Structure formats: structure tokens, C-alpha cells
C-alpha positions as CSV (number, residue, x, y, z in Angstrom):
1,M,39.9,-25.1,-31.2
2,K,36.3,-24.9,-32.0
3,H,35.4,-27.2,-28.8
4,A,38.3,-24.6,-26.9
5,S,36.3,-21.5,-27.9
6,I,32.7,-23.0,-26.9
7,S,34.3,-23.9,-23.4
8,V,35.8,-20.2,-23.2
9,A,32.9,-18.9,-24.2
10,D,30.5,-21.2,-22.0
11,A,33.2,-20.5,-18.6
12,T,32.8,-16.6,-20.0
13,R,28.7,-16.7,-19.9
14,K,28.9,-18.2,-16.6
15,I,30.8,-15.7,-15.0
16,L,29.4,-12.9,-16.2
17,F,25.9,-15.0,-15.3
18,K,27.2,-15.0,-11.9
19,M,28.5,-11.2,-12.0
20,F,25.2,-10.0,-12.6
21,S,22.8,-12.2,-11.1
22,I,20.7,-11.0,-8.1
23,S,20.3,-13.3,-5.0
24,K,16.9,-13.1,-3.4
25,Y,18.5,-10.9,-0.8
26,E,19.7,-8.4,-3.3
27,K,16.5,-8.1,-4.4
28,Y,14.7,-7.5,-1.1
29,I,17.5,-4.6,-1.4
30,F,16.6,-3.2,-4.3
31,I,12.8,-3.6,-3.8
32,L,13.8,-1.4,-0.5
33,I,15.2,1.6,-2.4
34,F,12.5,1.4,-5.2
35,A,10.0,1.5,-2.1
36,A,11.4,4.3,-0.6
37,G,12.5,6.1,-3.0
38,F,9.2,6.0,-4.8
39,A,7.8,7.0,-1.2
40,L,10.1,10.2,-1.2
41,I,8.7,11.2,-4.9
42,E,5.3,11.1,-3.6
43,S,6.0,12.6,-0.2
44,T,7.6,15.8,-1.9
45,V,4.5,16.1,-4.3
46,V,2.4,16.1,-0.7
47,V,4.7,18.9,0.2
48,Y,4.0,21.1,-2.5
49,L,0.1,20.2,-2.3
50,R,0.4,21.5,1.4
51,E,2.3,24.6,0.7
52,I,-0.3,25.8,-1.6
53,Y,-3.7,24.5,0.0
54,F,-2.7,24.3,3.9
55,P,0.6,27.0,4.3
56,E,-0.7,27.4,8.0
57,G,-0.2,23.4,8.5
58,F,-2.6,20.2,7.3
59,N,-5.5,19.5,9.6
60,F,-8.9,18.9,9.3
61,P,-11.3,20.5,8.6
62,L,-10.0,20.2,4.9
63,K,-10.2,23.0,2.5
64,F,-11.8,22.3,-1.3
65,F,-9.8,21.1,-4.0
66,K,-10.2,22.4,-7.4
67,P,-12.1,19.4,-9.3
68,S,-9.2,19.4,-12.0
69,I,-6.7,19.3,-9.1
70,Y,-8.8,16.3,-7.4
71,I,-9.2,14.3,-10.7
72,I,-5.5,14.7,-11.0
73,E,-4.8,13.2,-7.3
74,I,-7.3,10.1,-8.4
75,I,-4.8,9.7,-11.5
76,R,-2.1,9.7,-9.3
77,E,-3.1,7.6,-7.0
78,F,-4.1,5.3,-9.6
79,A,-0.5,5.6,-11.4
80,T,1.2,4.7,-7.2
81,I,-0.6,1.3,-7.6
82,L,0.3,0.7,-11.3
83,V,4.1,1.7,-10.6
84,I,3.9,-1.1,-7.4
85,A,2.0,-3.5,-9.8
86,T,4.5,-3.2,-12.3
87,V,7.7,-3.3,-10.5
88,A,6.0,-6.5,-8.6
89,H,5.2,-8.1,-11.9
90,L,9.0,-7.9,-12.9
91,S,10.4,-9.2,-9.4
92,G,8.3,-12.4,-9.3
93,I,8.5,-15.1,-11.4
94,N,4.8,-16.4,-10.9
95,F,1.2,-15.3,-9.2
96,Y,2.5,-15.4,-5.6
97,S,5.8,-14.4,-5.6
98,R,4.7,-11.1,-7.8
99,L,2.1,-10.6,-4.9
100,G,4.6,-10.8,-2.4
101,Y,7.0,-8.0,-3.8
102,F,4.0,-6.3,-4.4
103,L,3.0,-6.5,-0.8
104,I,6.3,-5.8,0.2
105,S,7.0,-2.8,-1.8
106,F,3.1,-1.3,-0.8
107,G,4.0,-1.6,2.8
108,V,7.4,-0.2,2.9
109,W,6.8,2.3,0.4
110,D,3.5,4.0,2.7
111,I,5.9,3.6,5.9
112,F,9.0,5.6,4.0
113,Y,6.2,7.9,2.8
114,Y,5.5,9.1,6.4
115,I,9.3,9.0,7.1
116,W,10.3,11.3,4.4
117,L,7.0,13.9,5.5
118,K,8.4,13.5,9.0
119,L,11.6,14.6,7.8
120,F,10.2,17.7,5.7
121,L,7.3,18.8,7.5
122,N,8.0,17.1,11.0
123,W,4.1,15.8,10.2
124,P,2.5,13.5,11.9
125,Q,2.8,15.4,15.1
126,D,2.6,11.7,16.2
127,L,0.9,8.5,15.3
128,L,-2.9,9.3,16.2
129,T,-2.3,12.2,14.0
130,W,-5.3,12.0,11.2
131,D,-4.7,11.8,7.7
132,V,-6.2,11.6,4.4
133,L,-5.1,8.0,3.2
134,F,-6.3,7.6,-0.1
135,L,-9.2,8.9,-2.5
136,I,-10.4,5.7,-4.6
137,P,-13.5,5.3,-4.7
138,I,-14.2,8.1,-1.8
139,T,-12.3,9.7,0.7
140,W,-10.4,7.3,3.2
141,I,-8.7,8.8,6.6
142,G,-7.5,7.5,9.5
143,P,-4.8,7.8,12.3
144,V,-1.0,7.5,10.9
145,L,-0.8,4.5,13.0
146,A,-3.7,2.1,11.1
147,P,-2.1,2.2,7.8
148,I,1.3,2.0,9.3
149,L,0.0,-1.2,11.4
150,C,-1.3,-2.5,7.9
151,S,1.9,-2.1,5.6
152,I,3.8,-3.6,8.6
153,L,1.2,-7.0,8.1
154,M,1.8,-6.5,4.3
155,I,5.6,-6.8,4.3
156,A,5.1,-9.7,7.2
157,I,3.0,-11.9,4.4
158,G,4.9,-10.8,1.4
159,V,8.3,-11.9,2.9
160,F,6.6,-15.0,4.4
161,I,5.4,-15.6,0.6
162,I,8.5,-15.1,-0.9
163,E,10.7,-17.0,2.0
164,L,8.6,-20.3,1.5
165,Q,8.5,-20.2,-1.8
166,N,12.4,-19.7,-2.0
167,R,12.5,-22.7,0.4
168,N,10.8,-24.3,-1.8
169,Y,7.4,-25.0,0.3
170,P,4.1,-24.9,-1.3
171,V,2.9,-21.5,-1.7
172,K,-1.1,-21.4,-2.3
173,F,-3.6,-19.9,-0.3
174,K,-6.8,-22.2,0.0
175,I,-10.2,-21.1,-0.5
176,F,-11.2,-20.2,3.2
177,E,-8.2,-18.4,3.5
178,W,-9.0,-16.0,0.4
179,I,-12.2,-15.7,1.8
180,L,-10.5,-14.5,5.6
181,L,-8.0,-12.4,3.5
182,L,-11.2,-10.3,1.5
183,V,-12.9,-10.3,4.9
184,G,-10.3,-8.3,6.7
185,S,-9.4,-6.0,4.0
186,F,-12.8,-5.1,3.6
187,T,-13.2,-4.8,7.3
188,I,-10.1,-2.0,7.3
189,F,-11.9,-0.4,4.0
190,V,-15.0,0.1,5.8
191,T,-13.3,1.2,9.1
192,F,-10.9,4.1,6.5
193,I,-14.1,5.2,4.2
194,Y,-16.9,4.8,7.1
195,D,-16.9,8.2,8.6
196,Y,-17.1,10.1,4.5
197,A,-19.5,6.8,3.4
198,S,-21.8,7.8,6.4
199,L,-21.7,12.1,5.4
200,I,-23.1,10.8,1.9
201,I,-25.4,8.6,3.1
202,K,-27.2,10.9,5.9
203,N,-27.3,13.5,3.5
204,D,-28.4,11.7,0.3
205,L,-25.7,12.4,-1.6
206,L,-25.2,8.8,-3.1
207,T,-26.6,10.7,-6.8
208,R,-25.7,14.2,-6.1
209,L,-21.4,13.6,-6.0
210,Y,-21.3,15.2,-9.4
211,E,-22.5,17.9,-7.8
212,I,-19.8,19.2,-5.5
213,R,-17.8,20.8,-8.0
214,Y,-20.3,23.2,-8.4
215,N,-22.4,23.3,-5.3
216,S,-21.2,25.0,-2.6
217,E,-24.1,23.8,0.1
218,I,-22.6,20.0,-0.6
219,Q,-19.0,21.9,-0.7
220,E,-19.6,22.5,3.2
221,I,-20.8,19.2,4.1
222,F,-17.5,18.0,3.6
223,L,-15.9,21.2,4.6
224,N,-17.1,20.8,7.7
225,F,-16.5,17.7,8.7
226,I,-13.8,17.2,11.4
227,P,-12.8,13.4,12.9
228,S,-13.5,12.7,16.2
229,R,-13.0,9.0,17.0
230,F,-11.4,6.1,14.9
231,N,-13.3,2.8,15.2
232,W,-10.4,0.8,16.7
233,E,-11.8,-2.1,17.2
234,F,-13.7,-2.8,14.2
235,F,-9.8,-1.6,12.8
236,I,-8.1,-4.4,14.9
237,L,-10.7,-6.9,14.1
238,G,-10.3,-6.9,10.5
239,L,-6.3,-7.4,11.4
240,I,-7.0,-10.3,13.4
241,I,-9.1,-12.1,10.5
242,L,-5.8,-11.0,7.9
243,I,-3.0,-12.4,10.3
244,L,-5.5,-15.5,11.0
245,A,-5.5,-16.2,7.2
246,T,-2.0,-15.8,6.8
247,V,-1.1,-18.2,9.8
248,S,-3.5,-20.3,8.5
249,F,-1.8,-20.2,5.3
250,I,1.9,-20.7,6.8
251,F,0.8,-23.6,8.6
252,N,-0.3,-25.3,6.0
253,S,2.6,-24.6,3.5
254,L,4.9,-26.3,5.9
255,K,2.8,-29.2,6.6
256,H,2.3,-29.9,3.0
257,K,6.2,-29.7,2.7
258,Q,6.6,-32.1,5.2
259,D,4.5,-34.9,3.7
């Protein structure tokens, strides 16, 4: 009777495990649901902010946010990264799978963020509409198409990492591939912050930014700024470097599996 009860218990455990286990494709679905849902939350916050600060419609030049609101926005952005990183950590089983799920989650979140804004506000007007992308460490700006292209590439890299690992290929970026990833990412980062960094440097504000909360002259420098041209050449260069790193990573993974 004891062996029979153990067998029944083992069988029940196996059945329950099979019922509640999540396949790799189901995990993709849950990641997609999370990212799209989280983007919905983020976009509703932006809807409220634009109703308060840009009731006539969002556009450059920007309006001045109270320092307290600006700090809250920075905290919100940091929390966004933290939440996505936490979900990726729980979804993966090692560093590379967690990196893959982070890239997928972030990319899907960013794309759906603009999808929801389009549905709620009929904004952006087109993919070349300028937007404020990020505030850490300084303001990032660029046409909506730019972050969407980055998100598509992030999703692709993340899927390659997960799928190669699921198929038991060795998944590990070589040192020169990490260097390419860092160089490509930094190139794109510079492209996004270039305009506001130039304002800071040209007006010798690097050590005076803390004054922006009360210095109207410094506020005017930023409030009068209207972006005119995005450096697509530099941005595309960054994308190409990232793609080269990804292709090298995929090739090396496939090659080592064959050896």
C-alpha cells in the first residue's frame, strides 16, 4: 500500500507539473502581455501629464516642469527599468536568458507605449514626430522612428539569445562582441542626447544645472529650444555596429555547436 500511495503521489505530482508548467512559447506570450500592459500604464501617465502641461497638444518647445514633478518623472523612469529588469530576472534561468527577456520586454514595452498613445491621443502624427525619450542622465530626444528601430533590434537580439539557448547552443558574447555592443549603444545614446548636451556645453551650464529650478535665464535656454535635424547617419552607424555584434554572436554560437 505504501508503494502504491507513493506511485499515486508521484503520478499526481507529474500531472500537476505538466498542467502548470510554462513552455518557452507560453513564456513569450506572458512577456508580451506584461510588456503591453505595462506600456498601457505608462502611456496613461503621459496622457495625464499632457492634459496638464500640453492641453493644446504636445510639441516643442517644451514647457517647464516644476522641479518636484521633474524628479518624480526621473524616479518613474528608474522604476520602469527596475520593473522590467525584475520580470526578466524571474523569467530567465541565467544571465543570458535574463538579458534576452529584458531586451524583449523593453522592446515590446516601448513599441506598445507608442501604440497606446496613438490610440488615446492620435499621437504621434507620424514616425518622424519628435519626442522626449528619456530623462536620465539628461534629456534624450529624437523622432519616434528611432526608438522603435532600437526596440525592434532589441527584440530580435533577445529572441536570438533565448532560442539559441533553448536549442542548447553555447550562448556567450565574446569580448570584442561586448565592445561592439557598447560602442554601438553609446553611439546611439550620444545621438539621442546630442542636442541637449550641446545646449549645456555651449552655454557653459555643466556646473550650473542645479540653478534651473529658480534661474529663469537658464530655463529660457531650454524652453526656447526646437529640434531641427536628427543625426540619422550617426544613429544608423550605431545600429549597424549593434547588428554586426549580433551577427558575430549568432555565427559563433552556431559554429561552436557544430564542432
